[in-house]
PATORKE-373691 format. One record per residue (C-alpha): residue number from 1; x, z, y. Coordinates in steps of 0.5 Angstrom, whole numbers. Layout:
<sites>
+-----+-------+-------+-------+
| pos |    px |    pz |    py |
+-----+-------+-------+-------+
| NUM |     X |     Z |     Y |
...
+-----+-------+-------+-------+
</sites>
This chain:
<sites>
+-----+-------+-------+-------+
| pos |    px |    pz |    py |
+-----+-------+-------+-------+
|   1 |     0 |     0 |     0 |
|   2 |     3 |    -2 |     7 |
|   3 |     3 |     3 |    12 |
|   4 |     3 |     2 |    20 |
|   5 |     4 |     8 |    25 |
|   6 |     1 |     4 |    30 |
|   7 |    -6 |     4 |    31 |
|   8 |   -10 |     7 |    36 |
|   9 |   -15 |    13 |    39 |
|  10 |   -11 |    16 |    44 |
|  11 |   -14 |    15 |    51 |
|  12 |   -20 |    19 |    50 |
|  13 |   -16 |    24 |    45 |
|  14 |   -11 |    26 |    50 |
|  15 |   -11 |    31 |    56 |
|  16 |   -11 |    26 |    62 |
|  17 |    -4 |    27 |    65 |
|  18 |    -3 |    29 |    72 |
|  19 |     5 |    29 |    72 |
|  20 |     8 |    25 |    78 |
|  21 |    14 |    24 |    74 |
|  22 |    17 |    24 |    67 |
|  23 |    18 |    30 |    64 |
|  24 |    25 |    34 |    62 |
|  25 |    27 |    33 |    55 |
|  26 |    25 |    40 |    51 |
|  27 |    30 |    45 |    48 |
|  28 |    32 |    43 |    42 |
|  29 |    29 |    49 |    37 |
|  30 |    32 |    52 |    30 |
|  31 |    25 |    52 |    26 |
|  32 |    26 |    51 |    19 |
|  33 |    18 |    51 |    18 |
|  34 |    16 |    48 |    12 |
|  35 |     9 |    47 |     9 |
|  36 |     7 |    45 |     2 |
|  37 |     0 |    42 |     2 |
|  38 |    -3 |    42 |    -4 |
|  39 |    -9 |    37 |    -7 |
|  40 |   -15 |    40 |   -11 |
|  41 |   -14 |    39 |   -19 |
|  42 |   -20 |    35 |   -19 |
|  43 |   -20 |    29 |   -13 |
|  44 |   -27 |    25 |   -12 |
|  45 |   -26 |    18 |   -15 |
|  46 |   -23 |    13 |   -11 |
|  47 |   -18 |    18 |    -8 |
|  48 |   -11 |    15 |    -8 |
|  49 |    -9 |    14 |    -1 |
|  50 |    -9 |    18 |     5 |
|  51 |    -6 |    22 |    11 |
|  52 |    -4 |    29 |    11 |
|  53 |    -5 |    32 |    18 |
|  54 |    -2 |    39 |    20 |
|  55 |    -6 |    43 |    26 |
|  56 |    -2 |    49 |    29 |
|  57 |    -6 |    52 |    34 |
|  58 |    -3 |    59 |    38 |
|  59 |   -10 |    63 |    37 |
|  60 |   -15 |    64 |    32 |
|  61 |   -21 |    62 |    37 |
|  62 |   -23 |    56 |    33 |
|  63 |   -21 |    52 |    27 |
|  64 |   -15 |    49 |    29 |
|  65 |   -18 |    42 |    26 |
|  66 |   -23 |    43 |    33 |
|  67 |   -18 |    46 |    37 |
|  68 |   -16 |    42 |    43 |
|  69 |    -9 |    46 |    44 |
|  70 |    -7 |    45 |    37 |
|  71 |    -1 |    41 |    36 |
|  72 |    -1 |    36 |    31 |
|  73 |     4 |    33 |    25 |
|  74 |     2 |    27 |    20 |
|  75 |     5 |    25 |    14 |
|  76 |     2 |    19 |     9 |
|  77 |     0 |    21 |     2 |
|  78 |     0 |    14 |    -2 |
|  79 |    -2 |    14 |    -9 |
|  80 |    -4 |    21 |   -10 |
|  81 |    -6 |    25 |   -16 |
|  82 |   -10 |    31 |   -17 |
|  83 |    -6 |    37 |   -16 |
|  84 |     0 |    33 |   -12 |
|  85 |     4 |    38 |    -7 |
|  86 |     6 |    34 |    -1 |
|  87 |    11 |    36 |     4 |
|  88 |    11 |    37 |    11 |
|  89 |    18 |    39 |    13 |
|  90 |    22 |    40 |    19 |
|  91 |    23 |    33 |    21 |
|  92 |    15 |    31 |    20 |
|  93 |    13 |    28 |    27 |
|  94 |     8 |    31 |    31 |
|  95 |     5 |    31 |    38 |
|  96 |     7 |    34 |    43 |
|  97 |    12 |    36 |    40 |
|  98 |    17 |    31 |    37 |
|  99 |    18 |    34 |    30 |
| 100 |    15 |    40 |    26 |
| 101 |    22 |    43 |    27 |
| 102 |    21 |    43 |    35 |
| 103 |    16 |    49 |    35 |
| 104 |    17 |    55 |    38 |
| 105 |    18 |    61 |    34 |
| 106 |    11 |    66 |    34 |
| 107 |     5 |    67 |    31 |
| 108 |     0 |    61 |    30 |
| 109 |    -6 |    59 |    26 |
| 110 |    -5 |    53 |    22 |
| 111 |   -10 |    48 |    18 |
| 112 |    -9 |    42 |    14 |
| 113 |   -14 |    36 |    13 |
| 114 |   -13 |    30 |     8 |
| 115 |   -16 |    24 |    11 |
| 116 |   -18 |    19 |     6 |
| 117 |   -17 |    12 |     7 |
| 118 |   -21 |     6 |     3 |
| 119 |   -18 |     0 |     1 |
| 120 |   -21 |    -7 |     5 |
| 121 |   -21 |   -14 |     2 |
| 122 |   -23 |   -18 |     9 |
| 123 |   -25 |   -25 |    10 |
| 124 |   -19 |   -26 |    14 |
| 125 |   -15 |   -26 |     7 |
| 126 |   -12 |   -19 |     9 |
| 127 |   -12 |   -13 |     5 |
| 128 |   -12 |    -6 |     9 |
| 129 |   -12 |     1 |     8 |
| 130 |   -17 |     5 |    13 |
| 131 |   -22 |    10 |    13 |
| 132 |   -29 |     9 |    12 |
| 133 |   -33 |    12 |    17 |
| 134 |   -39 |    17 |    14 |
| 135 |   -43 |    16 |    20 |
| 136 |   -39 |    21 |    24 |
| 137 |   -36 |    17 |    29 |
| 138 |   -29 |    16 |    26 |
| 139 |   -27 |    23 |    27 |
| 140 |   -22 |    25 |    21 |
| 141 |   -23 |    32 |    23 |
| 142 |   -30 |    33 |    21 |
| 143 |   -31 |    26 |    16 |
| 144 |   -36 |    27 |    11 |
| 145 |   -31 |    27 |     4 |
| 146 |   -25 |    29 |     8 |
| 147 |   -21 |    35 |     5 |
| 148 |   -19 |    41 |     9 |
| 149 |   -16 |    48 |     8 |
| 150 |   -18 |    55 |    10 |
| 151 |   -15 |    57 |    17 |
| 152 |    -8 |    61 |    15 |
| 153 |    -5 |    66 |    20 |
| 154 |     3 |    65 |    20 |
| 155 |     9 |    66 |    23 |
| 156 |    15 |    61 |    25 |
| 157 |    22 |    63 |    26 |
| 158 |    26 |    69 |    23 |
| 159 |    23 |    73 |    17 |
| 160 |    18 |    67 |    16 |
| 161 |    17 |    64 |     9 |
| 162 |    21 |    58 |     7 |
| 163 |    15 |    55 |     5 |
| 164 |     8 |    56 |     6 |
| 165 |     3 |    53 |     2 |
| 166 |    -4 |    50 |     4 |
| 167 |    -9 |    48 |    -1 |
| 168 |   -14 |    42 |     2 |
| 169 |   -19 |    45 |    -3 |
| 170 |   -25 |    44 |     2 |
| 171 |   -29 |    38 |     2 |
| 172 |   -33 |    36 |     9 |
| 173 |   -40 |    36 |     8 |
| 174 |   -45 |    30 |     9 |
| 175 |   -47 |    29 |    17 |
| 176 |   -54 |    32 |    18 |
| 177 |   -57 |    26 |    22 |
| 178 |   -63 |    29 |    27 |
| 179 |   -70 |    28 |    24 |
| 180 |   -74 |    23 |    28 |
| 181 |   -79 |    25 |    32 |
| 182 |   -85 |    22 |    36 |
| 183 |   -80 |    21 |    42 |
| 184 |   -74 |    19 |    38 |
| 185 |   -73 |    14 |    33 |
| 186 |   -66 |    12 |    29 |
| 187 |   -65 |     6 |    25 |
| 188 |   -59 |     5 |    20 |
| 189 |   -57 |    -1 |    16 |
| 190 |   -53 |    -6 |    12 |
| 191 |   -49 |   -11 |    17 |
| 192 |   -49 |   -18 |    13 |
| 193 |   -44 |   -21 |    18 |
| 194 |   -39 |   -14 |    18 |
| 195 |   -40 |   -13 |    11 |
| 196 |   -38 |   -20 |     9 |
| 197 |   -32 |   -19 |    14 |
| 198 |   -30 |   -12 |    11 |
| 199 |   -31 |   -14 |     4 |
| 200 |   -35 |    -8 |     3 |
| 201 |   -42 |    -5 |     6 |
| 202 |   -41 |    -4 |    13 |
| 203 |   -47 |     0 |    17 |
| 204 |   -49 |    -1 |    25 |
| 205 |   -55 |     3 |    28 |
| 206 |   -59 |     5 |    34 |
| 207 |   -62 |    11 |    37 |
| 208 |   -68 |    10 |    41 |
| 209 |   -72 |    14 |    46 |
| 210 |   -79 |    12 |    47 |
| 211 |   -83 |    12 |    53 |
| 212 |   -89 |    17 |    54 |
| 213 |   -95 |    14 |    53 |
| 214 |   -92 |     9 |    48 |
| 215 |   -97 |    11 |    42 |
| 216 |  -103 |    10 |    47 |
| 217 |  -101 |     3 |    49 |
| 218 |  -101 |    -1 |    43 |
| 219 |  -101 |    -7 |    47 |
| 220 |   -95 |    -6 |    51 |
| 221 |   -88 |    -9 |    51 |
| 222 |   -83 |    -5 |    55 |
| 223 |   -76 |    -7 |    58 |
| 224 |   -70 |    -4 |    54 |
| 225 |   -64 |    -1 |    57 |
| 226 |   -58 |    -1 |    52 |
| 227 |   -53 |     4 |    53 |
| 228 |   -46 |     3 |    51 |
| 229 |   -41 |     9 |    49 |
| 230 |   -37 |    12 |    44 |
| 231 |   -41 |    14 |    37 |
| 232 |   -46 |    19 |    38 |
| 233 |   -53 |    21 |    35 |
| 234 |   -57 |    25 |    40 |
| 235 |   -62 |    23 |    44 |
| 236 |   -60 |    18 |    50 |
| 237 |   -59 |    23 |    56 |
| 238 |   -60 |    29 |    53 |
| 239 |   -67 |    28 |    52 |
| 240 |   -71 |    34 |    49 |
| 241 |   -78 |    35 |    51 |
| 242 |   -77 |    42 |    49 |
| 243 |   -71 |    44 |    53 |
| 244 |   -72 |    49 |    59 |
| 245 |   -68 |    49 |    65 |
| 246 |   -65 |    55 |    68 |
| 247 |   -66 |    57 |    75 |
| 248 |   -60 |    54 |    77 |
| 249 |   -61 |    46 |    79 |
| 250 |   -56 |    42 |    77 |
| 251 |   -52 |    39 |    83 |
| 252 |   -54 |    32 |    81 |
| 253 |   -61 |    34 |    82 |
| 254 |   -60 |    37 |    88 |
| 255 |   -57 |    31 |    91 |
| 256 |   -62 |    26 |    88 |
| 257 |   -68 |    31 |    91 |
| 258 |   -64 |    30 |    98 |
| 259 |   -63 |    23 |    98 |
| 260 |   -70 |    22 |    96 |
| 261 |   -72 |    26 |   103 |
| 262 |   -67 |    22 |   107 |
| 263 |   -63 |    29 |   108 |
| 264 |   -56 |    31 |   108 |
| 265 |   -53 |    31 |   101 |
| 266 |   -50 |    38 |    99 |
| 267 |   -43 |    39 |    99 |
| 268 |   -39 |    40 |    92 |
| 269 |   -39 |    47 |    90 |
| 270 |   -32 |    51 |    93 |
| 271 |   -26 |    49 |    88 |
| 272 |   -30 |    43 |    84 |
| 273 |   -29 |    36 |    83 |
| 274 |   -34 |    30 |    83 |
| 275 |   -33 |    30 |    75 |
| 276 |   -36 |    33 |    69 |
| 277 |   -42 |    38 |    72 |
| 278 |   -41 |    35 |    78 |
| 279 |   -41 |    28 |    77 |
| 280 |   -48 |    27 |    80 |
| 281 |   -51 |    28 |    72 |
| 282 |   -57 |    32 |    72 |
| 283 |   -58 |    36 |    66 |
| 284 |   -61 |    34 |    60 |
| 285 |   -67 |    39 |    61 |
| 286 |   -68 |    36 |    68 |
| 287 |   -68 |    28 |    65 |
| 288 |   -73 |    30 |    60 |
| 289 |   -78 |    33 |    65 |
| 290 |   -77 |    26 |    69 |
| 291 |   -78 |    22 |    63 |
| 292 |   -84 |    25 |    61 |
| 293 |   -87 |    25 |    68 |
| 294 |   -93 |    21 |    71 |
| 295 |   -90 |    16 |    75 |
| 296 |   -83 |    15 |    72 |
| 297 |   -82 |     8 |    69 |
| 298 |   -84 |     6 |    62 |
| 299 |   -78 |     4 |    59 |
| 300 |   -74 |     4 |    52 |
| 301 |   -67 |     7 |    52 |
| 302 |   -62 |     5 |    46 |
| 303 |   -55 |     7 |    44 |
| 304 |   -52 |     3 |    40 |
| 305 |   -48 |     6 |    33 |
| 306 |   -43 |     1 |    32 |
| 307 |   -36 |     5 |    29 |
| 308 |   -31 |     1 |    25 |
| 309 |   -25 |     3 |    21 |
| 310 |   -21 |     3 |    27 |
| 311 |   -25 |     7 |    32 |
| 312 |   -32 |    10 |    33 |
| 313 |   -34 |     4 |    37 |
| 314 |   -33 |    -3 |    37 |
| 315 |   -33 |    -4 |    44 |
| 316 |   -40 |    -8 |    42 |
| 317 |   -36 |   -15 |    42 |
| 318 |   -33 |   -19 |    37 |
| 319 |   -25 |   -18 |    36 |
| 320 |   -20 |   -21 |    31 |
| 321 |   -19 |   -14 |    28 |
| 322 |   -26 |   -11 |    28 |
| 323 |   -29 |   -17 |    26 |
| 324 |   -36 |   -20 |    29 |
| 325 |   -39 |   -14 |    32 |
| 326 |   -42 |   -18 |    38 |
| 327 |   -45 |   -23 |    33 |
| 328 |   -48 |   -17 |    29 |
| 329 |   -51 |   -14 |    35 |
| 330 |   -54 |   -20 |    38 |
| 331 |   -56 |   -23 |    31 |
| 332 |   -58 |   -17 |    27 |
| 333 |   -59 |   -11 |    31 |
| 334 |   -63 |   -13 |    37 |
| 335 |   -67 |   -17 |    33 |
| 336 |   -69 |   -11 |    28 |
| 337 |   -70 |    -7 |    34 |
| 338 |   -74 |   -12 |    37 |
| 339 |   -78 |   -13 |    31 |
| 340 |   -79 |    -5 |    29 |
| 341 |   -81 |    -3 |    37 |
| 342 |   -85 |    -7 |    42 |
| 343 |   -79 |    -9 |    46 |
| 344 |   -80 |   -15 |    51 |
| 345 |   -76 |   -21 |    48 |
| 346 |   -73 |   -24 |    54 |
| 347 |   -67 |   -23 |    58 |
| 348 |   -69 |   -20 |    65 |
| 349 |   -72 |   -15 |    60 |
| 350 |   -65 |   -13 |    57 |
| 351 |   -61 |    -9 |    62 |
| 352 |   -54 |    -5 |    60 |
| 353 |   -51 |     1 |    62 |
| 354 |   -44 |     5 |    60 |
| 355 |   -39 |     9 |    62 |
| 356 |   -31 |     9 |    60 |
| 357 |   -31 |     5 |    54 |
| 358 |   -38 |     4 |    55 |
| 359 |   -37 |     1 |    62 |
| 360 |   -32 |    -4 |    59 |
| 361 |   -38 |    -6 |    53 |
| 362 |   -43 |    -6 |    58 |
| 363 |   -39 |   -11 |    63 |
| 364 |   -37 |   -15 |    57 |
| 365 |   -43 |   -16 |    54 |
| 366 |   -47 |   -19 |    60 |
| 367 |   -41 |   -23 |    62 |
| 368 |   -40 |   -26 |    55 |
| 369 |   -48 |   -27 |    54 |
| 370 |   -50 |   -28 |    61 |
| 371 |   -57 |   -31 |    59 |
| 372 |   -58 |   -26 |    54 |
| 373 |   -58 |   -20 |    58 |
| 374 |   -61 |   -19 |    66 |
| 375 |   -56 |   -14 |    69 |
| 376 |   -50 |    -9 |    68 |
| 377 |   -49 |    -2 |    71 |
| 378 |   -42 |     0 |    69 |
| 379 |   -39 |     7 |    70 |
| 380 |   -31 |     8 |    70 |
| 381 |   -30 |     2 |    66 |
| 382 |   -24 |     1 |    62 |
| 383 |   -19 |    -4 |    65 |
| 384 |   -22 |   -10 |    67 |
| 385 |   -16 |   -13 |    69 |
| 386 |   -10 |   -14 |    66 |
| 387 |    -6 |   -13 |    72 |
| 388 |    -7 |    -6 |    72 |
| 389 |    -8 |    -3 |    65 |
| 390 |    -8 |     4 |    63 |
| 391 |    -3 |     8 |    67 |
| 392 |    -3 |     2 |    72 |
| 393 |     1 |    -2 |    68 |
| 394 |     2 |   -10 |    69 |
| 395 |     2 |   -13 |    62 |
| 396 |     3 |   -20 |    65 |
| 397 |    10 |   -18 |    69 |
| 398 |    12 |   -11 |    68 |
| 399 |    17 |   -11 |    61 |
| 400 |    16 |    -3 |    60 |
| 401 |    10 |     1 |    60 |
| 402 |    14 |     7 |    60 |
| 403 |    17 |     6 |    67 |
| 404 |    14 |    10 |    72 |
| 405 |    11 |     6 |    78 |
| 406 |    12 |     9 |    86 |
| 407 |     6 |     5 |    88 |
| 408 |     1 |    10 |    91 |
| 409 |    -4 |    13 |    86 |
| 410 |     0 |    10 |    80 |
| 411 |     5 |    16 |    79 |
| 412 |     4 |    19 |    73 |
| 413 |     2 |    13 |    69 |
| 414 |     8 |    12 |    65 |
| 415 |     8 |    19 |    63 |
| 416 |     1 |    18 |    60 |
| 417 |     2 |    12 |    57 |
| 418 |     9 |    15 |    53 |
| 419 |     4 |    22 |    51 |
| 420 |    -1 |    17 |    49 |
| 421 |     3 |    13 |    45 |
| 422 |     7 |    19 |    41 |
| 423 |     0 |    21 |    39 |
| 424 |    -2 |    14 |    37 |
| 425 |     4 |    14 |    32 |
| 426 |     3 |    21 |    29 |
| 427 |    -4 |    20 |    28 |
| 428 |    -2 |    13 |    24 |
| 429 |    -6 |     7 |    20 |
| 430 |   -13 |     7 |    24 |
| 431 |   -13 |    14 |    27 |
| 432 |    -8 |    13 |    33 |
| 433 |   -13 |    12 |    38 |
| 434 |   -12 |     7 |    43 |
| 435 |   -18 |     3 |    43 |
| 436 |   -15 |    -3 |    46 |
| 437 |   -12 |    -5 |    39 |
| 438 |   -18 |    -7 |    37 |
| 439 |   -17 |   -13 |    42 |
| 440 |   -10 |   -15 |    40 |
| 441 |    -8 |   -20 |    34 |
| 442 |    -8 |   -19 |    27 |
| 443 |    -1 |   -18 |    25 |
| 444 |     2 |   -21 |    19 |
| 445 |     1 |   -15 |    15 |
| 446 |    -7 |   -14 |    17 |
| 447 |    -6 |    -9 |    22 |
| 448 |    -7 |   -10 |    29 |
| 449 |     0 |   -11 |    33 |
| 450 |     1 |    -6 |    39 |
| 451 |     1 |    -8 |    46 |
| 452 |     8 |    -4 |    47 |
| 453 |    12 |    -1 |    42 |
| 454 |    10 |     6 |    41 |
| 455 |    17 |     9 |    42 |
| 456 |    20 |     5 |    47 |
| 457 |    15 |     2 |    51 |
| 458 |    17 |    -5 |    51 |
| 459 |    10 |   -10 |    52 |
| 460 |    10 |   -15 |    48 |
| 461 |     8 |   -21 |    52 |
| 462 |     6 |   -26 |    46 |
| 463 |     1 |   -20 |    45 |
| 464 |    -2 |   -20 |    52 |
| 465 |    -3 |   -28 |    52 |
| 466 |    -7 |   -27 |    46 |
| 467 |   -11 |   -22 |    48 |
| 468 |   -12 |   -26 |    55 |
| 469 |   -14 |   -32 |    51 |
| 470 |   -19 |   -28 |    47 |
| 471 |   -22 |   -26 |    54 |
| 472 |   -21 |   -19 |    54 |
| 473 |   -18 |   -19 |    61 |
| 474 |   -25 |   -19 |    64 |
| 475 |   -23 |   -21 |    71 |
| 476 |   -19 |   -27 |    69 |
| 477 |   -25 |   -29 |    64 |
| 478 |   -29 |   -29 |    70 |
| 479 |   -25 |   -33 |    75 |
| 480 |   -24 |   -38 |    69 |
| 481 |   -32 |   -38 |    68 |
| 482 |   -35 |   -37 |    74 |
| 483 |   -37 |   -45 |    75 |
| 484 |   -40 |   -45 |    69 |
| 485 |   -44 |   -38 |    69 |
| 486 |   -43 |   -35 |    76 |
| 487 |   -50 |   -37 |    77 |
| 488 |   -53 |   -34 |    71 |
| 489 |   -49 |   -27 |    74 |
| 490 |   -52 |   -27 |    81 |
| 491 |   -55 |   -20 |    82 |
| 492 |   -53 |   -17 |    75 |
| 493 |   -46 |   -14 |    76 |
| 494 |   -46 |    -7 |    78 |
| 495 |   -39 |    -3 |    78 |
| 496 |   -38 |     4 |    80 |
| 497 |   -31 |     7 |    79 |
| 498 |   -28 |    14 |    81 |
| 499 |   -23 |    15 |    87 |
| 500 |   -18 |    18 |    82 |
| 501 |   -19 |    16 |    75 |
| 502 |   -15 |    20 |    69 |
| 503 |   -14 |    13 |    66 |
| 504 |   -12 |     9 |    72 |
| 505 |   -18 |     4 |    71 |
| 506 |   -20 |     5 |    78 |
| 507 |   -15 |     0 |    81 |
| 508 |   -17 |    -5 |    76 |
| 509 |   -24 |    -5 |    79 |
| 510 |   -22 |    -6 |    85 |
| 511 |   -18 |   -13 |    83 |
| 512 |   -25 |   -15 |    80 |
| 513 |   -28 |   -13 |    87 |
| 514 |   -23 |   -17 |    90 |
| 515 |   -25 |   -23 |    86 |
| 516 |   -32 |   -22 |    87 |
| 517 |   -32 |   -22 |    94 |
| 518 |   -29 |   -29 |    94 |
| 519 |   -33 |   -33 |    89 |
| 520 |   -37 |   -39 |    91 |
| 521 |   -42 |   -44 |    89 |
| 522 |   -45 |   -39 |    88 |
| 523 |   -42 |   -33 |    92 |
| 524 |   -44 |   -26 |    89 |
| 525 |   -40 |   -21 |    91 |
| 526 |   -44 |   -16 |    86 |
| 527 |   -45 |    -9 |    87 |
| 528 |   -39 |    -4 |    88 |
| 529 |   -39 |     3 |    89 |
| 530 |   -33 |     8 |    89 |
| 531 |   -33 |    15 |    88 |
| 532 |   -31 |    21 |    94 |
| 533 |   -24 |    23 |    94 |
| 534 |   -25 |    29 |    89 |
| 535 |   -28 |    24 |    84 |
| 536 |   -25 |    23 |    77 |
| 537 |   -26 |    19 |    71 |
| 538 |   -34 |    19 |    68 |
| 539 |   -36 |    20 |    76 |
| 540 |   -43 |    16 |    78 |
| 541 |   -46 |    16 |    85 |
| 542 |   -53 |    17 |    82 |
| 543 |   -57 |    21 |    77 |
| 544 |   -59 |    18 |    71 |
| 545 |   -66 |    18 |    73 |
| 546 |   -65 |    15 |    80 |
| 547 |   -61 |    10 |    75 |
| 548 |   -67 |     8 |    71 |
| 549 |   -71 |     7 |    77 |
| 550 |   -66 |     2 |    80 |
| 551 |   -66 |    -2 |    74 |
| 552 |   -73 |    -1 |    73 |
| 553 |   -74 |    -4 |    80 |
| 554 |   -69 |    -9 |    78 |
| 555 |   -73 |   -12 |    72 |
| 556 |   -80 |   -12 |    76 |
| 557 |   -77 |   -16 |    81 |
| 558 |   -76 |   -21 |    75 |
| 559 |   -81 |   -20 |    71 |
| 560 |   -88 |   -24 |    71 |
| 561 |   -93 |   -19 |    75 |
| 562 |   -98 |   -18 |    69 |
| 563 |   -92 |   -16 |    64 |
| 564 |   -90 |   -11 |    70 |
| 565 |   -97 |    -8 |    70 |
| 566 |   -97 |    -7 |    62 |
| 567 |   -91 |    -3 |    62 |
| 568 |   -90 |     0 |    68 |
| 569 |   -97 |     5 |    68 |
+-----+-------+-------+-------+
</sites>
């Protein structure tokens, strides 16, 4: 079995880097910690390969596998047998420490996870090993069927045992999928297109939020908002009709009420930043109250579920490494939704939104299928222009992603790239978490080629050019295609970016904005909104309730009057 130490899932599993200079080299440690990870005497059929992950946390407040502060170390386990002992020694690479031997002496809690890999005989002729998602969203720490050990308190340093044994004899149970309700429905089915590409059954699905009065208006058909983002089975926007708000009104709701009354907007609480709870989002309970209230636009909300063997979502587009996910969504998933639910089968009534990965995905679907969708509202999208990629790297002209830049706002980007690359190398095979590997060409061994060398940062220009040719640089694609698709996109593009994006992707939004300002035949500047100085990744200028009202007005302006009356009761 061929193993590659370079696939990715890192930017959203790594604490954003705020440093403005390269970190000094860590002083070497003299740690001789060794761990022996013991597999069960009975292994599930088909368990022949995987990767051992060792979590080392400084405290016991949570299981180390769920702790964001745990150090992580990884080693391959090929051709495994029942009862086998797999050694994790001081030379084992890790993050943030470079090796297990770099851990400082002290007291820790440790836990091991065995991430089981499956063999895929793909339609492109390649045979690869990757983790089959179990509807958990490619999270190996909670993926059903994976094995883990009980947390164990240990000491590292003088007087510690020469070798510490960890038995991965616990099995992660199946995911508990929430039950359907009168409001929320879920679908999941095998995709013929994806199954053919991957050589084994592959599944896609969706979570659907129905509007108030859906059952009482059996002849009404509704516009639909497709919400892109990372994998999740929860209801859109945290909907829960039984949730109760506390006495404290969220900052997002306060600002929405002030906007509605034409009053000055309330200031941020002292010391807060315009992100997280201050990102203008209302609480899930507040959104639920709006959704069921009289006078709220009656629409259907849909979140896609499309995990891949490489990541928890596919970006919703076709790609060399993940296969025809765009085709599967348009030709299989959406037709199935339109069959099961009363959706208006017209482009003007299908709109898109999402944040971060979902921001890029919603914008890409609108650009790739300009007639099929009627508008996209993209928040903090992943880099939409390769001239200012993750960390502010210019993939077309820079030589190395680990070289810091002096341009305003870009300091620290190379440090982020270096740390994320280190984590990607540790996570290995499909677990390294740079989402953009899905956009790269397939390597000779069947695995995605890296955009840059994870150890040195050297950018592979041939890989970049292949990504551009495959239309993953959205600004460049739009500039080439504008004479053909520009007239179909007028009034449909709405993009919001934070002032200080944790992943530096706000700079690429400005480049897209600049292009749109200069469009001709037709001219359409699009709609671009930028956050206040304190705003960070995930910021949006309005609440989800206000967003849906804006979308409803956009759809109503483009729909037949009698059809609008049928759904906007």
